N, C-alpha and C positions, 0 to 999 in steps of 0.2 A: 458406441462401444461402452460396455459397462465397466464398473470398478475392477472386478476380478479379471476380466479379459485384459484390461490395460495393465494391471499389476503383474500379470503373467509374462509380460514382455520385458520385465525388469530383472536385472541381476539381483541377487540377494543383498548385495552391499548397499542398494539404494531403496529397498522396499520399505524400510522404516521411514525414510524421508517422504515417500509417497503416502504412507499411512498418516503421517503427521499433517500433511497438507489436507488430505481428504477429510480427516476427523476434525480439523480446526485447531489442533494442538499447536501448530506453528502459524504465526500471524505475520502479515506484512507482505505486500506485493513484491518488494525488492528481495526479501528473503526467499520467497517462492520462486522467483526467476532464477536465483542462484541454485536452488535445490533441483529445479527441473533441468537446468543446463547441465548440472552434474549427472543427472540421470542420462542425458544424451551422451555425455562423455563415457560413462560406464557401459552403456549399450554398445557404443562403437568399439570399445576395448574387448568386449566379451563375445562379439559376433562377427561373422564375415560381412563384407560391405553391403550385399543385397539385403540380408536379414536385418542388419543395423538400420539401414534406410527405412525399411518397412516398420520396424519397431519405433524408431524416432518419430516417424509420421503419426503412428497410432497414439503414442504418448502425448505428442504435441497437440493433436486434435482433441484428445480427451481434456487437457487442461485449458485449451482455448474455449471449449464449450462449457466447462464447469467454472473454473476460477475466472475465466474471461468474462463471464456474465456480470461479475461484481467489479472486476478490475481489468479494463481494456489494456492496461499496461502489459499484462501477461501476453496478450495477443500480439501487441506491437513488438515486445522484446523477443519472443520466440520466433516471430517472422524475420526479425533482423538477424538473429543467430542463424536461422535456416538459410537465409540469403547469403550470409558470409560463408557458410559451409559449401553451398552450391557454387559460389564464385571462386572458391579456392583452387589453386593449381597443384596443391600438394597431392602426391599419388597415394600415400597411405591414408586410408579413410579415418582411422582413429586420430592420427596426427592432425588431419584436416579439421575434424570436429573440435579437438582441443584448441587448436590455433584460432578458430572462429570464435569460440567462447572467450578466449583470452583477449582477443581484439575488441569484442563487444564490451566486456567489463572494464577494460582500460578506458574506453570512451565514457562509459557510465560513471566510473570513479571520478573522472575529470569534471563531469557535469555536477556530481554531488559536491565536489570541493568548491565549485563556484557558488552553489546554493548555501553552503556553510559560511563562506566568506560574506555573502550579502546578508545573511541572517545575523551574523555577528555585528555587522554595521547597524542593523535595525535595533539590536539589543544594547547598543553603546551606552545609552542613558537610561536603560530600563533595569529595575531591580527585582521585579516580581513577574513571573510568567505563568500562564495556565496552558497546559497541553492536554488535548483530549483524544483518546483512542490511539492505540499503538501505530506508530509509523517509524521505520528505521531512520528515515531522513530527519524527522523531527527530533528523535532521540539523539542522533549525532550532532545536530545543530545546537541543541541546548547543552549537551554534555561538553561540547568543545567551545562554549562561550568563553571569551577571554577574561571575564570576571565572574565572581560567584553570584548566584541567583537564588531567590526563593521560588520554588517551583511547586505550583498546585497541580496535582494529578487527580482528576475525578475518575472514579472507576466506572467505566461504561459497561453496564451489566449484561448487555446482549451478548458480548463475546469476551467479557472480562479483559478488555483491551487497555486498562490502565496499568495493571500490575506489571506487564512486560517492560514498561518504562523504568520501573523503580530502581532496579539494581544498577543499571548503567548511569542513571542520573546521580544516585547516591555515591557511586564509585568515583564520579567526576568531582565530588566535593561540594555539590550544591545542597541546599536545605530543601528537603522534600516534605510536602504536606499531602498525604493521601486521603482523599475524602470521597463520600458517596456522590454520585452525579446529581442527586437531588439537592445537594447543598451548594451547588455552583454559585447561585445568586448570593448566598450569605457572605461570600468572600470576594466577590467580584470587584468591589470598590477598592480592594487592596491591589488588584492586578493591573499591571502596566500594559500588557500585551498578551494576546492569545494566539496559539498556533494549532492547526490541525494538519494532518497529511491528507492525501486524497487517494481513494481507490481508483478514481477516474474523474476526469472533468470534461465538460463540453466546451467547445470553442466560444460559446456565448458567455462563459464565465461561471456556469453552474458547476459546483464541486460536489462529488458524491463521496460520502463517508458514512461511518456507522451512525445509526440513529442516536440523537443527542447532540450531534454536531450542529444541527439546525437550531436546537434550543439555545446552545451556547452562542451561536452567531447572532440571534435576535437579542439575547441578553447583552451581548457586547455592544451592539448598535445603540440600545437604549441607555447604556451606562458609559458610552463614549470610550470603550476599550477597543483599540485597533485589533482586527481579526484577520490573520493571514493564513493562507494555504501554502504549505511548503511542498513542492512537487517538481520533479523533472517533467519536461515537455512530453516525454515518453507516454505519460498517462492520459494524454488527450484521446478522447473517443470521437473521431471525426465523423462517424456515421450519423450523428445527430443532424449534421448539415444536410443530409439526404433523407431525413424523415425516419431514420431507424433509431429508436430510443431504447434505453435500458429497461428491461422488465422489472417490475416491483419484486424485490427479493424479501422473503420472509423466513423466519426461523422458529422452530419449536424450542422454547426455552425451559422445557420441563426439567432437564438435567441440571440447569443452573439455578432456576428459581424455586424448584420444588425438590431439591436433592434429598432432604430429610423428611419429606411428606410420606404419609401412609399411601400405599399403592391404590387402595380403594378410593381415596380422596383424589389422587392425581388423575385417575381415570375419568373423573367427572368434571374436570376443569380443562379449558382450552388455554394453552400457553403460547399460542402463535403470535409473533410480533414482527412488525416490519424490521428489517435488518439494516438496509442501506437507504439513505435519504439524500435528496438533492438540496444543497444549500444555495439559495437564491443569490445571484451576483450582487444584488443591492445590499446584502449583509456583509459582503466581503471587502475588506480594505484593500487587499492586493494579493497577488500570487508572487511567491519567491521561487524563481526558476533559474536554470543555468543561463537563460537569456537576460536575466535581470529581475528587478522588482517591478511587476507589471500590474496595472489596473485590470480588473476583470473584464471591463469593456474593451480593452485593447488586445485581448488574447487572440482574437481571430487573425490579426495580422501576423503574429508570431507563429501560429499554427500553420498558416498558409506558407510562410517562409520555410518552416520545417519540412513541409511536404515537398517543396521545390528542391530542397537540398538532399532529400532522401535518395 
């Protein structure tokens, strides 16, 4: 199903949200799950049950096949919401959808609160942190730290994923240093700890995030800076256990890297870059999840338990 066909299933009230996800103006898997869930709710309000079910399925499949390619959390979350809708005994379909969404997010909020608590404990004796590429979980964890921090935010130029951190961290009262990603090494000796989020992770401990996350991971290893991935277990892509791996995702950076170039010059240059990279478990100090602070090599056990509890 293409973009326009999917967009036509949506009420006017949520078409802007759809456009923001598709265009990349909105970042973060957690944000996107909220936006897509809101689309489900609005579809249910605006249509009869049969039509709403059809449209929700179409919109869900679209995002699972597009955003789900980079972040399997989208797939896991939407399937959980859809299962809650299906299992509900509520007669009114719109109420059923709204209730399922509320139930899902109540549990998700509890999971995030645990991650924030464990991260605050990690930061107890730390003064300077580096955070790379936007993650709503990382933003909340740093913003809510119980003491003031110096926060280095390198701009990840592939998706300009540093800037979205800035306002929230500044408003929380922390000292913010916004730097180009190419200068990460020049300040790393000042940094006590580094955090990234994850679009997805494999149960072997490989974390997938925006390109540059791998560079920071190796720099941290060689400079003895602890490097943690902050993520709910929801973002696990269990398919890798069965030989199904993520495709290599690339992006044309012409609009970000050559915004002010002459068109005749742009047309002669290839701006294609890899967008998402896997960070090898050997570079990762640990994962901070709702299950606790876990070594990358121990993730498989917790993924298995999560599957049993589902």
